[in-house]
C-alpha positions, 0 to 999 in steps of 0.5 A, a space after each residue: 500500500 503506497 502510503 508515506 504515512 507509514 514513514 515516521 519522519 519528524 513531521 509524522 512523529 509530531 502529528 502522532 504526538 498531536 493525535 495522542 494529545 487529542 485522544 488523551 484530552 478526549 478520554 474523560 468524555 468520549 461521544 456517547 452513541 448507541 448499540 440499540 439500533 435495529 440493523 435491519 432498518 434503512 440507515 445511512 452510515 458514514 465510513 471514514 478511511 485514509 486511502 487516497 491513491 486512485 487504485 486504493 479508493 477504487 478498491 474501497 468503493 468496490 468493497 462498499 458496492 459489494 456490501 450494499 448489494 448484500 445489505 440493500 437497506 444500508 447506504 454507506 457514505 465513504 470519505 477517504 484521505 482522512 487522518 487520525 487527527 481529523 477522526 479524533 477531533 470529530 469523535 471528541 466533538 460528538 454530534 451527528 456529522 461524525 463517522 460511524 465506522 472508522 479506520 486507521 493506518 496507525 496501529 501504534 494508536 490502538 492503545 489510545 483508541 481502546 483506553 480512551 473509549 472513543 472506539 467501541 469494544 467489539 467483543 460484544 458484537 463478535 460474541 453476538 455474531 457467534 464469531 471466535 476472533 482467535 479462529 478468524 485472525 492470526 494472533 499477531 494481528 489480534 495483538 495490535 488491534 487490542 489493548 489490555 483486554 479491549 478489542 476496539 479494532 479488527 484487522 483490515 488487511 495487513 502490511 508485511 515487510 521484506 526484501 526486494 532485490 535486483 536479480 540482475 545485480 545478484 547474478 553479476 556479483 555471483 550471488 546465488 540466493 538472497 542472504 538469510 543471516 546478518 553475516 551473509 547480508 553484510 557480505 552481500 551488501 559489500 559485494 553488491 556495492 559499486 563505485 565510480 572512478 571518483 569513489 562515489 557510489 554507483 550502486 549500493 548493496 543496501 542502505 542501512 541508514 534509518 532515515 531511508 524510506 521504510 527503514 524505520 529502526 523498529 522494522 529492522 529490529 523486528 528481525 530480532 523479535 525483541 521485547 519492548 516492555 516487561 510484564 509490568 509494562 516497563 520499558 526493557 530495551 536496556 535489558 534486552 540483549 538483542 538491542 545491543 546486538 541490533 545496533 552493533 550489526 547496523 553500525 558494522 554494516 555502515 562501516 563496511 559500506 563506507 561510513 555514515 557520512 558518505 552513506 547519508 550524502 548518497 541517501 539525500 540524492 535519492 528521489 522520492 519514495 513514491 516517485 519514478 526516482 525511487 532508489 531501488 527502481 532506478 538501480 541505486 540500491 541492489 537490496 531494499 526493505 519495503 512493504 508488500 505493496 511495493 511489488 504492484 508498484 514495481 510491476 506497473 513501473 516496469 524497471 529495466 532489471 529483473 527483481 524478486 522478493 525474499 524475507 529480510 535476513 535474521 541474526 546468525 544465532 537465530 537462523 531458525 527464524 528466517 522467514 519472519 518479518 515486521 507486520 502492521 496494517 490497517 485497523 477498523 472499528 466503530 465510533 463510540 459516538 455512532 447512533 447506529 452501532 449495530 448497523 456499523 458492525 455489519 459493515 465492519 464484520 463484512 470488511 474484516 471477516 468475509 473471506 471473499 471480500 478480504 481476498 478481493 481487497 487484498 488482490 486489488 491493493 496488494 496488501 496481505 489478507 488479515 484472516 486465516 481463511 483469506 490467507 489460505 485462499 486459492 484465489 489470492 494473487 499468484 504473483 510469487 513476489 506477493 506470495 513472499 509476503 503472505 508467507 511472512 505474515 503466516 510465519 510464527 516468528 513475525 512480530 508487530 509493535 506492542 500497543 501502548 497507552 500513548 500510542 507511538 511515543 515510545 517508537 518515536 523515542 526509540 527512533 530518535 535514539 537510533 538516529 543518534 546511535 547511527 550518527 555516532 552521537 551516542 558514545 555509551 550505548 548502554 547508558 543511552 539505553 537506560 536513559 531511553 527506558 526512563 524516558 519511555 516510562 516517564 512518558 507512559 506514566 504521564 499519559 496514564 495520569 
């Protein structure tokens, strides 16, 4: 799904904090709706979502058409390109002009949606419909759609992250298959790097710097399967052995490829992520971390080289977990302020649990299906590049980010720390991680109060 919103630049991090403030400010008095409506009577529902690309909006409209044919008494008015901040302002304000069904690309905010009460608990609706969520959805996806026992959202397709690689460049370098461990990854990245006579980069094996496109540190760190919080909810990054290993591997890779400064200079010359000047599309990168949607964009762009997909490598001491990856996705729920919650549930249930609908939607925008039945469907796009991400989503070692009461604030803190580490600004990583834990815990405590 070609969404820049997934990339946590300083601007989007600031937006996340604004969203957090809006949610927390609304905790005391979320708009009150009703679950006493008769879902068999004529009604008009408002559905707000974030999709904006032409093919995405077309896919959403087709899904709504399918729903309205099944439920002709329910009319759905769809509004796209809506941000979380806009949704939450409307839900705080209440009134009759807000959405009934809401969706979000930001799984990091689910803890806020649930704890604030502005998204309705869906467990009563699931029970009334006789649906067992654990039988329908993969466990990892259920984890990022609930918070402390409240299932205020359901998965509406997922994003899996893996590796795109230039097959022609691999053959030229004499590399027979994608790297599976971090040591193989480093060796391949060095071998695939080509320089011009003046020493600048012509082709880089892999860009390790965290500010590139989808290279957010939490996505790369997922290959270690880390635990961010202990059983009491306290940050444990300084106590997580994988954290030091992760930063050590990344810094070794930076050194092997020429150093942070030259790499940053090369990165800043790349074109926009979603443009025809994307660095992988133009051959400047031989290996690249990206989401499942990128394959559809590459297929449409028609690059002048052969490409393929694979899971990202894993640490050498966790070689048995190869095939894992980072998972996130779109979530859908019911606005607590909706006066038509039972009818709204019919739409949420259709979008998230109907196998034919989930498969059709996944094929249309090349996102990973979010139900077990849809993942096993023979009607899924047979494109091998896409199938790689289906396997990543099914892998039992794949992980998502844990929910938090203050949304993505801990991810932003981790990201900022990672920027300083890779730039050589953190001389004592252990000390820095202890300070990071304290910062995250203080932020959590402040939000909870």
